[in-house]
Each structure stands twice: as structure tokens, then as C-alpha cells.
N, C-alpha and C positions, 0 to 999 in steps of 0.2 A: 701269543705272538703276534695278533692281528694276520694272520696267512689267510689269505683268499684263495679257496680253492672250486672251480666250476664243479657243482653237483647235477647229476644227472636226475631227472626226473623219476619220483620213485613210483614202480610199479604198482598199481592197483587193480584189484577184481573188479571183472567189468562190470559195469551197471550197478557197484556197490561203494561205499564209503569204507569199506575195511581194508587193511594195508596186508597184500600177499606177502608170507614171511619168505623171506630172501633167507637160504642156508647161509651161516657164518662165513663158511671158506670161501662164497661167491662174491661175498664184498669187500671193498677196496677198504684196508687199514685209514687212507686220509680221507676219501668222500664218504665212505661208508655206505655206499651204494653198488648195487650191481655191477659188476666189472664188464667192459665192453672189449677190452684188447688188453687181457693179464699179461704182465711181464714179469720175472723173477729176478731181484737184484742177486748181489754177489753174496747177500748177507741172507739167502735164501727165504725171505720174504717177498711174496707176489702182491703187486699193485695194478690198479688200473693204469696203463701208459700216460695217459692225459693228465691224472694227478701226480704220480711221482716225476714226470719232467716237469711240471709246471712247478713244483716244489724245487728240484734243481733248479730251474732258471731263478727263481728268486733266490739263489745266492745259499741256499741250503747244501752243505756237501756231507751230509751222513744221512743213514737211513731212520725213518723218523719212528720206528719200531724198536730197533737195536741201537742206534745212536753210533751206530759204526760208520765206515764210511762206505761212500759208493757213489758210481759215476755215471753218468747217463750214457756211454759207450758199453757197460756192464750189462745193461739190461737184457736179458734173453726172452723171447716169447714163452710163455707157458702154454703151449697147444693142450698138453692133457686137460687142463683147469678149463681153457676155453670151450672145448669139446664137450665137457661135463655140462658147463653153463648153459652151451645150445641145446643140448639134450634136455637138461630141466626145462630150457623155455619153450620147448615144443612139447614137453608132456603137460605143459600150464596153459599151451594155447586156450583152450578154453575158457581159462579165466582172464584172458583180454593180455596176456603177455606176447609178445613179438619175439621171434629168435632174432638176437643180434647177430648182425653179418659176420664172415669172417673176416678180420681186417686184414688189410693190406699190409706186405712187409715195409716197413721205411727206410727209405734210401740211408745209405751209408757214407760217410765223408769219402772215403775208397771210390765207393760208386760216381761220385760226384767228380773226384780228382780223374778217375777214367773218360767219363763222357767229356769233360770241359777240353781235355789233352786233345783227343780226337777232334774236337771242334775245332782248335786253335790249329790242327797238323791239316784239318782238311780245307779251312780257311788261308793259310799260307799255300797251299796248292791251288787254289782257286775252285776246288770242288763245292759248286754252290749245292749241290743236290743234298751231297752227305750233310755239309751244315744246317741245310732248312731240315732233314730228316731228324738230324740231333738236337737241334734248337727244341723242332717241337715234342720230342721224347722227355727234354729236360721242362718244358710247361707241363708236358702231364703230370710229371711225377712233383712238380711244384703245388699244383693246384691241386693233389689228393689228400695234402694236409698242410697247415702251418708247420708243422714240425719241418716237413719237408721241405717247405719254402725258404725257410731260414735256415737249414743246412746248405741249401743248394747256393742262397744268395751270398752265406758266408764266405763259402767256397769260393767265391769270383767268379760267377756265372756272369754277372752284370760287363766285367772289364771282358771277359772271352767273347761274349756276344759283339758287345760292341765294337771288338778289334777285327772280327770277322766281316762285320757287316763292313768297316770301313776297306779292308781289302777286297770284299767281293765288288764292292760298288767302284771301284779302280775301273773294271771292266764294260762292258757295253751292258746297256740295260734291258734285255728282252723278256718276253713273256714268262720263261722258264726263270731267269732272273727273278723276276719281281714276284714270285710267288715263294722265293725264297727269302726277299727283302721281307717280304710278310710274316713269315715265320719266326725271324729273327724278331723283328720289332715287337711281334706279340708276345713272344717270351720275355725280352727286355721289361714290356710292362707289368710281368707277373712278378719279377725280382728289382722292382723298384724299391726305394730310391737309387739313384745312379750315383757313383760317387767321381770324382774329381777326373780320374783316367777315363771312366767310361764316356764321360761327358765331351772328354777331349776328342775321343774315336769319333762322337756322332757329332761333334761339330766339325768336322773335317770335310772338304769340298765334297768327295764321293758319298759319304752318308748323306749329307743334304740334297746332294742330288736325288738319291735313292728314295728319301723320305717325300721329296716334290713328286716323284713319278709314283710312289702309291698314295698320293692326296690327291693325285689325279685320276690315276687309272684303278686303283684298287680295289677289292670288294667291301662293303659296308665296315667287316672288322679291322680289315688290313688299315682301312681309311683312319677308322679310330684308334688303332695301334701306333699309327703314325704321328696324328696329333697327340696322344698324349707324349710320346717321347719326345716331340718338339718343346711341347710346353714343359718338361720337364728341362729341357737344354736353355731355352731362352729364362726359366725363370733363377737359372745361376749365374746367367754372364751380364757382364759390365756393359757400357754404352758402345765399347770398340767392338766387343763380341755382338752386338746387336746388330751394329752395323753392318758387320759381315753376312750376319745369317738373311738382313734385309735386302742385301746385293742379290743372294741368290735365286737365280732367275726361277721365276714363276710360283715361288713360296707366298707370297704374300697374296699372290692371286688365289692360291689354293684353299689357304684362308678364307677369304671371302667368299671365296665361292660356298665353303662349308656354311658360312654363318647365313648366307643368300638361300641356298638351297639345301636346309635341314637334311642330315640322314639319321639321325638320334639328338636326342634330348642333350644326352651327355656328349657328344660329339660337338653340339652348339657349344655348350658350356665351355670345355674345354677350348675349343677354337678361339671366342672369346676371352680366356682367362690365358691363352699363348699369345693374343694379340695385345692386349693391356699390357703384359710385361714387355712386348715392343715397344709399344708408342708411348710409354712412360718413362723408356731409358735412352731412346733414340730420335733424332729431329728427322733423320735420314728414314728412318720406320715411318715416324708420323707423317711425314709428307708424302710418303709413298702411298699407305693407306688412305689418305685423304685423294689424293689424285685417281684410285680405284673405286671411288665413289663410295666410301664406308658411311662418311656423316648423314645423307639423306637415309641411308639404307638402316642405320642403327634407330635412326628418329622414327622412321616408319613402326619398326620392330618393338619399340619401346611403348608404342599406344595402349599394345594390349598383352605384354610381356608379362610373363609368371614371376613371381618374386626373385629367383637366384638368376635369372636371367638378366630381369633389368638391373640389377645390382651390376652384373658384370658389363654390361652394356652402356651402362652410365659412367663407369670408370672407364672404359675405352673410350668413350665421346669426351671425358674430363681429358684423357692423354692426349686427341688429338685436336682437342682447343687449345693446347699449350705452344702449339704452332701457328703461325700466322694463317696460311692457307687452309687450315683448319677453321680457324674462328669466320675466314670468310664465306667458307662454305654453310656456317651456324648464322651468319648475318640474312643469306641467300634464303634459308630454308624457313618457312611460315609455321612449320611444327618446333622449331628448335624450342625458343622460349616457352610456349606454352607447355610443352612436356617437359621440359626443365622446372618449371614453377610446379607444375602437376605432383612431380614424382618426389619433390622435397618432403611430403609427410604421407603415413600410412604404409610404407612399404618396409623399411629398416635403418637404422642409423646407419650404414655403411650407404645405403642408397642417397638418404639425405646429404651425409659428406661429399658423396660425389655430384650431388646435383648442384648442390649450392657452389661449390667448386666450378665446375664447368660454365654456370651464369656467373659468376665471379670474372671470369676469364675472359666472356665475351661483353660483359658491361663495362668493365675496368678499360678495358682498350680501343673503344668505339672512338673516342676524341681523335687518337691518330692514325686510324683505320677507315674511316667514316668515306674518305674520298679516295679508296685504292681501287676499285669497282669491285666493291662486293656488296652494292647495293646500297640503300639508306641504313647505314649504321646507328643515324638515333632513333630510327624507328625500333631498335633491339630497345631500347630504355623505355621508351612509350609504352612499348607491346608489354614488357614485363609490369608496368604500374598498371596496365589495363586488367590483365588476365591475374592481379592481385597479388603480386610477388612481395611488394612491400608489407602487406598486411600477415603474410605468413612469414616473411622472416623477421617480423615482430613478434608472432606467435612460437616462431622456434628459438627466439632466445630469452622469451620468457619461461617456456618449458624447460630448455637448458641443451647444448647441446657440447661434443669434444671443443678443445682447444683452437685447433684450426679453423675447423668451421665455424667457431662461434665470433673470429678475427675477420674472415671473409662475410659472415652475415653483416657483421657491424660495417665494413666498408661500402659492401652493396647498398646496405641503408644509406649511408652517406650519399653513395652516387644517386641512387634514384630521388634521396630528396632533395639534391639541388634538380632534378629536373621536374620536380614538383615547386620549385620556387618557396618552400618551406623553409621556416628555421626549425633546426630538429638538437635543441641543446642537451635534450637528454639520452643521447645516444652513446654518451661514455659510461653512462651510470648502469649499474645492474638492472635488467628488467624484471 
């Protein structure tokens, strides 16, 4: 039937190639390996929890051995077998067998409902410390196992946590309240993706103020949690929603600060992704980031950025060059054209797409924008030719690229060819 069940690594006698004989009643009937967390179904058959839960999650509703109906909620930990397995492991320790740890009892839907109910009540009462304590407990349970995480997420954890954040953020933000916000935001990252109702709470004015507060003054983990939640929010919004987020006092500045003064590679990448969603959807957001000096900052970072950061920074730069102010900063910066031409190749298809698009936006607008205080825009085309853009674009079309990139590369060649004063009749033909 094509069922794939994760198998444990078979135990072997230390320093030998011989398999250790595992007693048959210690083996899971599904994985055929030593059970680490034995549970007994209503049918009386004992399985390893991970194997039987995976079996049920794949849509099977019957016991693999007896073919009788079985449900996840009916699985009961078999402590007797588990203790026997642990004793067997200890007695064979000299052969390289490690004792299996005593598994934690998985969280139940009833447990989840009770915790979420208390969080909701505490949020409505304005009891921040209790909300923070319960959010931390929920996060800890979710991190114990993927099964716990899915159970808690399906119980509506994100909706309850985000609603509490919005309710608590309506009050003043002091040091104690900041710690609560960090705990809630950290828990939200465990139970993502966030649904529409959760995102609506996150997008409230109070919640955004709390996120800005953490981005500015939170500890390293708190700032990472805040930018992760913000990234998920802006990735789901249309331009009107992005405009509202961009108008939040201090939010754009906080993102630029994370890019300029990295606290971790992950935080830098997530900040770039969040910024990309904002500048790609909103001219208001793009203009604000331009005024904050993001164009020269990105160009400097791109000089020696690693692949993943490079892709994201080029995407943001492409978005910034969609607005006139962004292009003016590009015309003024000596790094703009050389960096974009250099990044066309040898990074990734995505980096190529963004680099070509950004260069195209600069070059195609030079005529009407040359005299608007952005420096000598004509120099943009000359510089592109000097650093080999023409040859690289020809090579790019020969090698092959995606539809939109191909169109923009072809248009760039026409623009640059006009500056070269040469006839380029073959541009429309396939290279």
C-alpha cells in the first residue's frame, strides 16, 4: 500500500557487525523495531506510539494486525511493557544498548482546552503574568513532540494567544508587560501557520505596538519571535493592510535596525523577508524604507553576502526600485550597477531574476528621471556597459531563464544597445 513509517535504527552489538536479537514482544508490529513508547490499542495490540499515530494520520482507521477499528484517543500507554524493555536495555548495556528514556505523557485535547480557556479568561481580565505563564507552558508542551504541537495548534492555540496579545497590548507597555509579550510571541512561532482570525488580532494597533516594543527592546529570542510573527502577518496582507503596518510608529525603523545590526543569521533573513513583502506590495512602505537609507545599506551588504541573504536582499532592492525615490538612491550609489551585474550569475535563479529586474527598473527609467536631482542617470547605462552587463545579458539568454526574466533581459539589451550606438536586429530571435 506504499505506507512509509519512520524506522528506528536497529541496535547492534558494540564493535561488531552482528544484530542483537530483540525479543519479538518488544518489537512494534508496524516498524518491526524496538518500541520506545509502547501503547496498547482497544484491540489489545501494542504498538510504538510514533508508528501507530503515523498510521492513523495517513487515513487508516483500523488496527494493522486485527483490522478492527481503532482511534488515536483510545491508545493507552503500556507501562508494563515499557519497563520490561528498559530492563532489557539495561541488562544488555555491555553490548552497546542504551536504555530508552521514560516517555512523557502526550497532551490531550482536554488538557489543551483547559489551558486555552484559562489564557482567554486571563487575557480578558488583563492578567498579563498569568497569560505569560500559561503561554510558556503551552510552548513547552508543543516543543515536547510534533504530536503535541499539532494537537495544541488544532485546538486553536494561535487564535487564543493572538487575542490575548491584542487585549493586553491595549494597556501601557512596561518591563513586566514586555516579558509577557515576548512569551506570547514565542509561543505563536511554535504553533504557526496562523489562521485569518489570528492574523487579524496580530494586525491590531495594540499588537503592532507591542511587536515594535519587542523589536526595539526585547532580548535576542524575543526580537526573533517578534520578527517571525511580523513576517507571517505581512506575507498575508494586501497593499491596504501593508500601508497600515508601514504607518505603525517605529516598525520600519526596527526592521532596518535588524538588517543593519544583525543579532543572528535567522533574524536577518526573516527581517529581509518581512521587508520584501512590505516594499513589494506598498509604495508607502517602499518610500519609507528608502528614506531610512535601506538602499545603500543593502548594496553594501550584497558585496559579500552569502547566497540566502543575497537572494533576499536583491528581492528587497528590486521592490525599492519600483518607486522613483528608490531608483534615485540607486542612481546616486556607485555600487548599484556593478553589484547588480555581478549578482546576475553564479548565485541562484532567484537571485538572477531579482538582479535583472532591479537593473531593468533603473535603466528603463533613466530618460525621464535623469534630471530630477538623482545625479547623472545617463551614467547608469554607461556604467552598465563598462562592467559587462551587455555580455552577461547575452549569455543569460543563451543559457536560458524564466519568462519574465527573459523579457526584461531582452528589453535591457535593447536599452543598452541604444547607448552603444549599434544595430541589434537579432534581439528578437532566440539566442
